N, C-alpha and C positions, 0 to 999 in steps of 0.2 A: 331354499336358503343357501344350500351348498353352491348352487349355480351363481347366485349373487356374490357369494364370498370369492368364488373363482374369478369373477369379473373384477372385483375390487382389488384382489391380489395382483392380477395382471396389470391393472392401472398403476398400482404402487410400484411394480417392477419397472414399468415404463418411466415413471418419475425418477426412480433410483438410477436407472441407466443413464438418463440425461444428466443427472447430477454427477455421476462418476466420470462421464466424458468431460463435462465442463471443468471439474476440479483437476482432473488428470492433465488436460491440455494446459491449463493455467500453471500447474506446478512444473511442467516440463518446459513450456515455451512462454511463460508469463513475461519474462524480461524481454524477449524478442517481440512479443505482441505489443508491449508497452512502447518499445522502440518504434515499431511500425506506426502506431497511432500518433505518437508525439512528433514524428518526423514527416507526417503527411497532413499537417494542419494548414498548409499554404495552398489555397484553392479548394473550391467546393467539391469538384469532381474527384480530386485526390483523396480528400477526407471521406467522401461518399464511398469510394472504392475500398478504402482501408476498412471502413465499417463493415462492408459486405464480406471481405476476406477474413477478418478476425472473427466475426460472428459465425461464419461457416465453419471455422475450425473449432471454436469452443461450443458451438450449438446452443448458444444462449445470448439473447440480446441483453439480458440482465447483467451478464458478466462484462459485456462491452460498455454498458451504461456505467458500471462500477469504475472502469478504467477512465472513461471520458469525464465523469464527474470529479474524479480524483485529480485529473490534470487541470481542470478548470479551477477547482478549489485551491490548488497550489500555485495558480498563476502561470502554469506552463502552457496553457492553450487558451485562445479566445473562445467566446461562446459560439459565434457562427459556425466555425469548423466543427466544433463538438456536436452541434445540432445536425450538421451534415453527416457526421459519423453515425449518429443515432438513426437517421433515415436509412443509411446504408445497412445498419444492423437489422432493421425490419426486413429488408430484402434478403439478407443473408439467412435469416431464420426461415423464410419462405423457400429458399433454394434447398436448404437441408431437409425440410419437410418433404420436398419432392423426391430427393435422393432416397430417403429412408422408407418411402412407400413403394419403391420398386420391388420386384420379386427377388429378394435376397435371402430366402429361407436357407439356402445351401451355405450361406456365409456365416450364419449365426453360430453353429457349433464349432466351426473353424476358428472364429474370433475368440470365443470363450475359452476353448481348449488352449490355444497358443497364448492368449493373454494371461491365463492362470499360471502357466509354466513360467512365463517371463516374470510375472509379478512376484511369485513365491521364491524364485531362484535369485532374483536381483532386485529385491524390494526397495532398497535404498538408492538404487542407481537410476539414471535417466531412462535406461532401457526397461527397468521395472515399472516406471510410471507410464511408459508407452504401452506396456502390457495391461495396465489398469485401464487405459483408454480403450484398448481392444475389447476388454471385458464389458465395458459400458456399451459399446456399439453392438456387441453380440446380444446383450440383454435387451436393448431397445428393439432389435429385430425380433427376438424371441417373444417379447411382451406383446408386440403387435399381432403375432400369430395367436397367442393365447387369448387376446381380447376377441379376435374373430371367432375362435372356437367357443368361448364363453357366451358370446352374444347370440349364437344360434338357438340354444334352449330358451333364452330370455324372449326372443322374438315369438317362439311358439307357445310360451307359457300363458296361462289365463291371467288376466288382470294387468297385462302389459300396457293396456290403454290408460289405466289409472296411473301407473308409474310415470308415464311421459305425458300426462294430460296437460301439464303446465307448459310444455313445449309445443305451442300451437302455430308457430311460424310468425309470431309477433316479433319483429326485428329488434326492438328495444329491449323487450323482456328476455329474448334469447341472448342478446349481447350481454346483458347483465349476468346471466347464468354463466356464459362463457368467461366473463371477466373473473367471476368468483372461482371458477375451476382453475384458471391460470394462477390466481393468487394462492390457492390451496396447494397446487402442484409445484409452485415456484418455477414454472416454465411454460411459456406460451407455446413452445414447440411440442411439449407433451400434450397440451390441450388440443392443439390442431391435429396431431396424429391420432389422438383418441376420437376426435370428432369425425375424421375421415374414415376410421375403422368402423365406427358405429353406423355411419351413413352407408358404407359398403355392405354391412350386415343387415341393412334395412331396419335398424332399430329406430332411427330418426329419419325424417324426410329431408329433402334438399333445402327447403326454406329454413328449417330449423338449423341445419348444419351451417348455412351461410351466416346466420346470426351468431352462432357460437364461435365461428372463426373470427368475426369482427370483434366480438367481445373478448376473445383471447388476446388479441392485439392490445386492446384497452387495458386488460388486466396486467399485461407486462409493463405498460406505462405506469400504472398505479404502483406496481411492485417496485419499479425503479425509483419512484418518488418517495416511497416509504424507506427504501434502503439509503437514500441520500439525506434523510432527516437529520443525521448527525453532522452533515457537512456544513460548510459556510453557505451563505446566500448564493455566492457565485456557483458553487457546485450544485445546489438544488435547482438552479435555473435550467441546467441541462435536462434533468428529469422532467421538470415542468414543461419545457418546450416540447419534449418528445410526447408527453401525454396530450398536450393540446393538439399536436399534429394528428394523433390517433383519434381524438374526439372530432376533429375537423373532417377526417375521413369518414366517420360515421354519419355526420350531417350531410356530406356530399352524396353518400350512397343511398340514404333513406328514400329520396324521391324516385330512384330508378330501380329499387330492389325488386318490386313486383315484376316489371317487364324483364329484368335481368334473369330472375329465377325461371320465368316461363321460357325464355330463350335457351337457357342452359338445360332445361328439361327435355328439349327437342334434340339435343346433341346425342350422338350414338356413343356415349362413354358410360362406364359404370359410375355410380354415385361417388365412390371414394376418389376416383381420378378427377371428377368434376370439382369436388371440394378442394383438393390440393391445387388444381389448376386455378380455381378462383382465388385461393390464398396467394399464390404466386403473382397472378395478374393484378389483383387488388393492391398488394403491397408495392409492387414495382411501379404501377401507374401512379398511385398516390404519392409515393416518395419522389419520383422523377418530376411530377408536376409541382410539388411543394418545395423542391430543392432551391429554386431561385429566391424563395422567401425567407431563408434562414436569417438574413440580416434584420428584416422586420420582426421576425419572431424573437430574435435576441433582444431587440429594444423593448418589445412587449413584456418579456420575462423579467427584464431589468426593472421595468415599472412595477410589475406585480410583486417582485421580491427585491426590494431595495436593500442596500447594505445597512446593517444596524450598527449603531455606535459601539465601539469596542469598550470593554470593561478594563479599567486601570488597576484592578486588584491583582490577586495572584495569577500568574500566567497559566493558561490552559493549553493543552496540546492542540496543535493545528493539523498534524499529518496522520494521526493514529486512527485511521478509518477502521472501525470495528468490523465492517462487512468484508474487509479484505483478509481476515484472519485465516480463511480457508484457502487462500492463495499465497503460499509462502513467499514467492518472489516479490509480490506486491507488498505484502505485510512487512517483509524485511526492508524493502526500500523505504516504506513509510517510517519504520523505526530508525533507519539511518538518518533521514531528514530531521526527525525530532531530536536525535542525539546531537547532530551538528548544531541544532538550535540551542541546546544546552551549552555547547562549546562557545557559541556567540555570547551567551550570557556570562560565561566565565571570563571571556575577554573584556566585557564591560566591567565586571567586578575588578579585574586587574587595573583598568583605567581609573576607576574610582579610588582604588587603593593607592595609586600613584598620587592622586590629589591629596589624600590624607598624609602621605609621606612627605610631600613638598610643603603643603600649606596648613596641615592640621585641620582640614575641613570637616566640621561636624555634619554638614549636609551630605558630603560624600560618604561619611561613615554610615548614615542612615540609608543611603541608596545601596550600599553594599549589603546591608542586612535585608533589604527588600529583594534585591537580586538573588540572594542566597535562598530566600523563601521560594522564588520562582524556580530556581535550579532544583530544589527539593521536590517541588510539585511535578515538574516535568520528568525528573528521574523516576519518581514513583509511577507516573503514567507509563513511561517506557518499560519499566520493570514488569508491571502488571500486564501490559500489552504482549510482551514477549512470553510471559508465563502462560498466556491463554492460547498461544500458538500450538497446534497439534504436531509435536516434534517427532512422533513416530514415523510420519511419512516424509520427513525432511531428508534430502539427500546429504551426502558427506559435505559437499561444498556449502549448502545452506546451513547445516549444523555448525560448521566452522564460523560462518558469518554471524549466526545467532550468538555464538559465544563471544565473538569480537565486539559486537554491539553492546552486550550486557557488561563486558569488562570495561569498555571505554565509558559507558554511562556511570558505572560505579566509581571509576577513577575521577571523572569530572565532578561527581557529587562530593567525593572526599576533598577535591581541590577547592570547591566552593566553601566547604566548612573551614578548611585551612586558611583561606583568604580572609574569611570573616574573623577568625581567631587572630590573625596578624593585625587586622585593623583594630580589634579590641586591645591588643598589646600596645599599639601606637597611642591609642587614646588614653589608656590607663597609665602609661609611663610618661608621656610627653606633657599632656595638658595639665594634670594636677601639679606636676613638679616644675612646670615651665622650663623643661629641658629641651635641647635641640641638638641634632647631630652636627658634627664638625662639617665644614664645607667639603673636605676630601671624603669624609665618610658618606655624606649625602650623595655626592656625585657617584661614588662607587655603588651604592644601593640602587640609584636610578639606572645606571648602566646595566647592572645585573638584572634589574626588572625589565629593561628593554629586551635583553636576550631571552628572558623567560617568556615574554609575550610572543616573540618571534618563533620560539620553539612550540608554543601552543598552536599557532597557525599552521606550522609545518606538520605537527602531529595530526591535526584534523585533516589536512590534505592527504597525508599518508593513509589514514583510515579510510578516506573516501576513495582514493585511487588505487590503493594496493600496489603501488609502484615500488619495485625493489630498490632501484637507485635512490629514490627519495627516502626510503626507509634507512638505507645505509648513510645517507647524508644527515638524517635526523640523529642517528647514533653518534656520528662524528661531532655534531653540534652538542649532543649531550655530554660527550667527553670534554669538549672545549669548555662547556659551562662549568663542569666539575673542576677543571684546572683553574678556571677564572675565579670560582668561588673560594677555592683554597688559597689562591693568591691574595684575594681581598681579606680573608681571615688573617693571614700573616701580616698584611699591611696594617690592619687594625691593631694587632699586637705591637707592631713597631711604633704606632702613635701612642699607645699606652706607655711604652718605655721612654718616650720623649715627654711624658707628663702633660699631654694635651688634655686640658680640663674637660672639654666637651666630649671627647672620646671616653674619658674615665666615667663621666656621668651616665653615658648611654651605652656603655660597653656590653652589658648583659643583653639589652634590647637589640643592639646591632648584630651580635653574634647569633641570637635567636632568629632574627629575620633572615640572615644568610642561610642558616640551617633549614628554615621553613621554605625558602626559595629553592633550595636543593631538593627538598621533598616534592615540591610542586613540579619542578622540572622532570623528576623521575616519573611522576604521574602523566605528564604531558607527552613524554617520549615512549610510553609503553606500547603504543600502537605499532611501533617499528618492529617489535619482536614477533607479533602475530604475522606480519607480512613475511619476514625472513624465515620463520619457522615453517611456512607453507612451501618454501622452496626446497629443492633437493638437498642443499647444503645445510639448511637450518640456521638457527641463530648462532650456534657455536661456530659455524663456518665463517661467519662474518667477524669473528674475534670479539664477540660480546656475550653477555650473559643476561638472563631474565631480570626484569626490573625488581622482582621480589627480593633479589639478593643485594639490591642497591644499598640499604642502610648499613650492611655489615661487610662491605667490600674491603678486602685487605690486600688486593693485588694491584692497586694503582701504582704506577712507576713513581719513584721519588722525584720531587720537583727539583729542577735545576736552580742554581743561584740566580739566574736571570728571571726565573718565574717568581722569585720571592722579592724582587726589587720593586719598589714603589716610586712614584714620581715625587 
């Protein structure tokens, strides 16, 4: 019993090591790997090579599948190059399996010792995450050694024939078992390494090992398909195509498996080397032969998974991939896209608000309310998504970006509520009393509304780019808007002094709308402070102060006589 427990714990250590390496690499280089994949989508060979390189680094074809499906689901990549990337991912996994089965016993203690020192001393830094990767690699090598040691007593124990009686060399049955183990371990690489180790310890024969290796490939395809279940149909096609390629490989090798195993048995290599060599040769040959067919496979997957009609109800998040939560760079990028989508909805609300302001449109008012429901739904989705992220392992830069996203999402949600309230004021004041703004007052409100929309667009651009000069320009626009708003308020008072009837009737509403637009502008321009505070000079060096102080500012310069003049 103790021997079996040792074997199971060594297997668990192997799975954990591959997980640590995968998550560590993605946390440190996730943005760069996304850049490599997204910029190598022109040409099958480039995409194929990118898939090999990225998978060799993260040691997981599932992680590469996650990136590829995310790109396709968001319309950033076509399906054929994504399928080529997945074929390359299979080759990358086989290459790493070959590297990790070399005699690296001397390297394991060195990697673990140095990795622990780096990780504990600089946990929140990039160097600390590199130490995490070193720990994972050391654990993988150590786990392989422990599996070999635990397998020797099992081979000599009585009843071992009963334990492995089901593994008779039946290719399909063995492939099924290999697929199940890949699913349980969440890693085809771990399944292949374990198979090679057990074959080297003569726990299983070569025919069984070949079947387990092929099954591990299929298991990784099933796992990718399960992980993409929350994606759109476009994203799921990537995982479906990869799985179909793996099943096609199984069908191609079944007729030649018997002669192939007999020929491999005659070679003068140990069983573990033969298993790893077969894995590398099988994946390389299969993927190279099937690479020209990615266009046909893309069309087949499109037929099997057609786009479903979209629901016109409350908006649902498009970019918040739950499987990316363990990869901060990817999860933060997803949250940024969804937050920008909220910004697009706010811009649509401003457009409908303008229709209400001009024409007193009841349909535009209903559209504003529906759009605000969409904003609330997406805001809650982004908030919960960010709350589920493991912040303990976030670096300083990622922590700062996390805070920027949640702050902008909160501001946009408040802006949506405020726009809905403004539309409600327009409907309750104008329609029942048949009141209208004066021509001058309406023109002023429309001009101020245009400035507000422009500042929203600029604020979203500053949030996305983090450009300091754009942030300073946004703050200048904020100050100009404030001066313009005060000028219009004084102009309205001048019309009241001239006894303009329409201005008197709508005076309260007019001034409230100007004040509300000022609050909206403050919310839209808040992203500039986050950018400037990240610089060495900070926000104060730019001659501005945080948006939170906006409602109670007392330090604005007095307006000149020219500022108070109206046409």
